[in-house]
MILOBA-772720 format. One record per residue (C-alpha): residue in one letter; x negated, y, z. Coordinates in Angstrom, 2 decimals, m for minus. Layout:
<resn = a; u = X; v = Y; w = Z>
...
***
This chain:
<resn = m; u = m9.35; v = m151.43; w = m148.20>
<resn = t; u = m12.25; v = m153.14; w = m146.44>
<resn = g; u = m15.64; v = m154.67; w = m147.12>
<resn = p; u = m18.06; v = m153.62; w = m149.85>
<resn = n; u = m15.56; v = m151.41; w = m151.70>
<resn = l; u = m14.95; v = m149.26; w = m148.62>
<resn = t; u = m18.69; v = m149.03; w = m147.96>
<resn = r; u = m19.43; v = m148.10; w = m151.59>
<resn = r; u = m16.66; v = m145.49; w = m151.63>
<resn = g; u = m17.89; v = m144.09; w = m148.33>
<resn = l; u = m21.46; v = m143.78; w = m149.58>
<resn = l; u = m20.41; v = m142.13; w = m152.83>
<resn = g; u = m17.97; v = m139.83; w = m151.06>
<resn = g; u = m20.61; v = m138.88; w = m148.52>
<resn = a; u = m23.16; v = m138.27; w = m151.23>
<resn = a; u = m20.74; v = m136.07; w = m153.15>
<resn = a; u = m19.76; v = m134.07; w = m150.08>
<resn = l; u = m23.33; v = m133.65; w = m148.94>
<resn = s; u = m25.03; v = m133.44; w = m152.30>
<resn = l; u = m26.33; v = m129.94; w = m151.65>
<resn = a; u = m26.07; v = m130.01; w = m147.88>
<resn = g; u = m29.36; v = m131.77; w = m147.27>
<resn = l; u = m30.50; v = m132.27; w = m143.73>
<resn = l; u = m33.34; v = m129.81; w = m143.91>
<resn = s; u = m33.34; v = m126.55; w = m145.81>
<resn = a; u = m36.01; v = m123.88; w = m146.15>
<resn = c; u = m35.15; v = m120.52; w = m144.63>
<resn = s; u = m36.45; v = m117.55; w = m146.55>
<resn = s; u = m34.79; v = m114.16; w = m146.83>
<resn = a; u = m36.26; v = m113.78; w = m150.32>
<resn = k; u = m34.70; v = m117.04; w = m151.45>
<resn = a; u = m31.39; v = m116.18; w = m149.81>
<resn = a; u = m31.26; v = m112.79; w = m151.54>
<resn = s; u = m31.38; v = m114.22; w = m155.05>
<resn = r; u = m30.27; v = m117.61; w = m156.29>
<resn = p; u = m33.12; v = m119.68; w = m157.66>
<resn = a; u = m33.00; v = m120.92; w = m161.22>
<resn = t; u = m34.21; v = m124.29; w = m159.93>
<resn = v; u = m33.45; v = m125.87; w = m156.56>
<resn = n; u = m36.20; v = m128.27; w = m155.47>
<resn = i; u = m34.67; v = m131.23; w = m153.62>
<resn = g; u = m36.57; v = m133.97; w = m151.79>
<resn = y; u = m35.45; v = m137.34; w = m150.47>
<resn = f; u = m36.76; v = m140.79; w = m149.59>
<resn = p; u = m35.98; v = m143.49; w = m152.20>
<resn = n; u = m34.66; v = m146.05; w = m149.73>
<resn = v; u = m31.39; v = m147.31; w = m148.26>
<resn = t; u = m31.73; v = m145.37; w = m144.99>
<resn = h; u = m31.63; v = m142.13; w = m146.99>
<resn = a; u = m28.91; v = m143.25; w = m149.41>
<resn = p; u = m26.97; v = m139.95; w = m149.78>
<resn = g; u = m29.87; v = m138.17; w = m151.50>
<resn = l; u = m30.75; v = m141.17; w = m153.62>
<resn = i; u = m27.15; v = m141.69; w = m154.76>
<resn = a; u = m26.56; v = m137.98; w = m155.36>
<resn = d; u = m29.61; v = m137.83; w = m157.62>
<resn = q; u = m28.80; v = m141.02; w = m159.54>
<resn = a; u = m25.14; v = m140.07; w = m160.01>
<resn = g; u = m25.93; v = m136.52; w = m161.16>
<resn = f; u = m24.16; v = m134.81; w = m158.22>
<resn = f; u = m26.97; v = m132.27; w = m157.71>
<resn = e; u = m26.87; v = m131.09; w = m161.32>
<resn = s; u = m23.08; v = m130.92; w = m161.49>
<resn = r; u = m22.84; v = m128.89; w = m158.27>
<resn = l; u = m25.59; v = m126.49; w = m159.30>
<resn = q; u = m24.05; v = m125.75; w = m162.70>
<resn = s; u = m21.47; v = m123.54; w = m161.00>
<resn = v; u = m24.25; v = m121.20; w = m159.82>
<resn = s; u = m26.27; v = m121.40; w = m163.05>
<resn = a; u = m29.09; v = m123.36; w = m161.43>
<resn = t; u = m30.68; v = m126.73; w = m162.05>
<resn = a; u = m31.98; v = m129.42; w = m159.72>
<resn = s; u = m35.52; v = m130.68; w = m159.59>
<resn = t; u = m35.74; v = m133.79; w = m157.43>
<resn = k; u = m38.76; v = m135.49; w = m155.94>
<resn = s; u = m39.02; v = m138.60; w = m153.83>
<resn = f; u = m41.33; v = m138.76; w = m150.83>
<resn = n; u = m42.76; v = m141.69; w = m148.89>
<resn = a; u = m43.10; v = m140.09; w = m145.47>
<resn = g; u = m41.73; v = m137.26; w = m143.35>
<resn = p; u = m45.02; v = m135.37; w = m142.95>
<resn = d; u = m45.24; v = m134.96; w = m146.75>
<resn = v; u = m41.75; v = m133.44; w = m146.79>
<resn = v; u = m42.58; v = m131.12; w = m143.89>
<resn = q; u = m45.70; v = m129.91; w = m145.71>
<resn = a; u = m43.77; v = m129.37; w = m148.95>
<resn = i; u = m40.91; v = m127.48; w = m147.34>
<resn = l; u = m43.13; v = m125.28; w = m145.17>
<resn = s; u = m45.38; v = m124.47; w = m148.15>
<resn = g; u = m42.36; v = m123.37; w = m150.18>
<resn = s; u = m42.54; v = m126.05; w = m152.88>
<resn = l; u = m39.35; v = m127.72; w = m151.64>
<resn = d; u = m36.00; v = m126.00; w = m150.94>
<resn = v; u = m33.83; v = m128.80; w = m149.53>
<resn = a; u = m34.67; v = m132.24; w = m148.15>
<resn = y; u = m33.02; v = m135.28; w = m146.67>
<resn = i; u = m35.30; v = m136.17; w = m143.75>
<resn = g; u = m35.19; v = m137.96; w = m140.41>
<resn = p; u = m34.91; v = m136.36; w = m136.97>
<resn = n; u = m38.58; v = m136.57; w = m135.94>
<resn = p; u = m40.04; v = m134.77; w = m138.99>
<resn = t; u = m37.19; v = m132.25; w = m138.71>
<resn = i; u = m38.20; v = m131.39; w = m135.16>
<resn = t; u = m41.85; v = m131.22; w = m136.21>
<resn = a; u = m41.04; v = m128.76; w = m139.03>
<resn = y; u = m38.87; v = m126.69; w = m136.70>
<resn = l; u = m41.64; v = m126.44; w = m134.09>
<resn = q; u = m44.50; v = m125.94; w = m136.57>
<resn = s; u = m42.66; v = m123.01; w = m138.12>
<resn = r; u = m41.76; v = m121.58; w = m134.69>
<resn = t; u = m38.06; v = m122.07; w = m135.55>
<resn = a; u = m38.22; v = m119.76; w = m138.60>
<resn = g; u = m39.21; v = m122.08; w = m141.46>
<resn = v; u = m36.36; v = m124.57; w = m141.58>
<resn = r; u = m32.67; v = m124.92; w = m140.84>
<resn = v; u = m30.72; v = m128.09; w = m140.18>
<resn = v; u = m27.70; v = m127.97; w = m142.48>
<resn = a; u = m26.02; v = m131.34; w = m141.98>
<resn = g; u = m26.49; v = m134.84; w = m140.65>
<resn = a; u = m26.26; v = m136.86; w = m143.84>
<resn = t; u = m26.25; v = m140.36; w = m142.33>
<resn = s; u = m24.28; v = m139.86; w = m139.13>
<resn = g; u = m22.54; v = m143.18; w = m138.51>
<resn = g; u = m24.00; v = m144.55; w = m141.72>
<resn = a; u = m27.39; v = m145.91; w = m140.67>
<resn = s; u = m27.64; v = m149.42; w = m139.22>
<resn = l; u = m30.34; v = m151.84; w = m138.26>
<resn = v; u = m29.69; v = m155.19; w = m139.91>
<resn = v; u = m31.47; v = m158.37; w = m138.80>
<resn = k; u = m31.25; v = m162.10; w = m139.46>
<resn = p; u = m28.45; v = m163.86; w = m137.54>
<resn = e; u = m30.94; v = m165.85; w = m135.48>
<resn = i; u = m32.46; v = m162.68; w = m133.98>
<resn = r; u = m30.62; v = m162.04; w = m130.70>
<resn = s; u = m32.63; v = m159.28; w = m129.09>
***
């Protein structure tokens, strides 16, 4: 199978596999000790962050959390600094976020406030330009 069907299946499969394994996750011993009734999940509503967007739209977050008697509360963000602020303040539990804001959050929290769980777009992000652009 090739073309759009393979791409669509790959995106959906990746979103399903990574639905709860967001790139950035808050690290708190209090949160780890007891399962939250609601898991707050953040993502960017654009193609470069497709796994979170697809997982939310397809209901993957809710279906995965049912097994631990929790629900998902999703929020979209426009920029990495907003996600970093939300996750470090405790209002966000998991987020799909790029490498630069991830490093910022890691350094701002002196390595204790966040944990990288998975690379959600490894091999899946591409820069697409018009055919006439050569360099």
